[in-house]
C-alpha positions in Angstrom: 144.6 15.6 -163.0 148.2 15.8 -161.1 148.7 12.5 -159.1 149.2 13.5 -155.7 147.9 9.7 -153.6 151.2 7.5 -152.6 150.3 3.2 -152.7 149.8 3.7 -149.0 146.8 6.5 -149.1 145.4 3.9 -151.8 145.2 0.7 -149.4 144.2 2.6 -146.4 141.4 4.6 -148.6 140.1 1.2 -150.2 140.4 -0.6 -146.5 138.3 2.3 -145.2 136.0 1.9 -148.4 135.3 -1.4 -148.1 134.4 -1.2 -144.0 132.9 1.7 -144.7 130.7 -0.7 -147.3 130.5 -3.4 -144.7 128.5 -1.1 -142.3 126.4 0.1 -145.0 125.5 -3.5 -145.8 125.8 -5.1 -142.8 122.8 -2.3 -141.2 125.1 -1.3 -138.5 124.9 2.0 -140.5 121.4 2.7 -141.5 119.3 5.7 -142.9 121.2 9.1 -143.6 124.6 7.3 -142.1 124.1 4.4 -144.1 123.9 7.0 -147.2 126.9 9.2 -146.0 129.3 6.0 -145.2 128.6 4.8 -149.3 128.9 7.9 -150.2 132.3 8.4 -148.4 133.3 4.8 -149.7 132.4 6.0 -152.9 134.5 9.4 -153.2 138.0 7.4 -151.1 137.5 4.2 -154.5 137.3 6.8 -157.0 140.2 9.0 -155.5 142.3 6.0 -155.2 141.2 4.9 -158.8 142.5 8.1 -160.4 145.5 8.9 -157.8 144.5 12.1 -157.2 142.7 13.9 -154.6 141.2 17.3 -155.1 141.4 18.6 -151.0 145.3 17.5 -151.2 145.3 19.9 -154.7 143.6 22.7 -153.0 146.1 22.5 -149.3 149.1 21.7 -151.5 149.6 17.9 -150.0 151.1 15.3 -151.5 151.7 11.4 -150.4 153.3 10.4 -153.4 157.1 9.7 -153.1 159.6 12.3 -154.4 160.9 11.5 -157.5 164.8 12.2 -157.6 166.1 14.2 -160.8 
């Protein structure tokens, strides 16, 4: 997959994943909403580690800095 996630985007995704995970583990988000928070957190972590977001690819968006040639 082509990389389309920049450093700032990765940091934001990791921070949001930690927040969502925290909401679940502190039992603020319970039931269905807790599961949704965990799934969202997992997706954010995976896309950050892969440096690629399928939704960005579909939309033709990239937050990676442009490389000068």
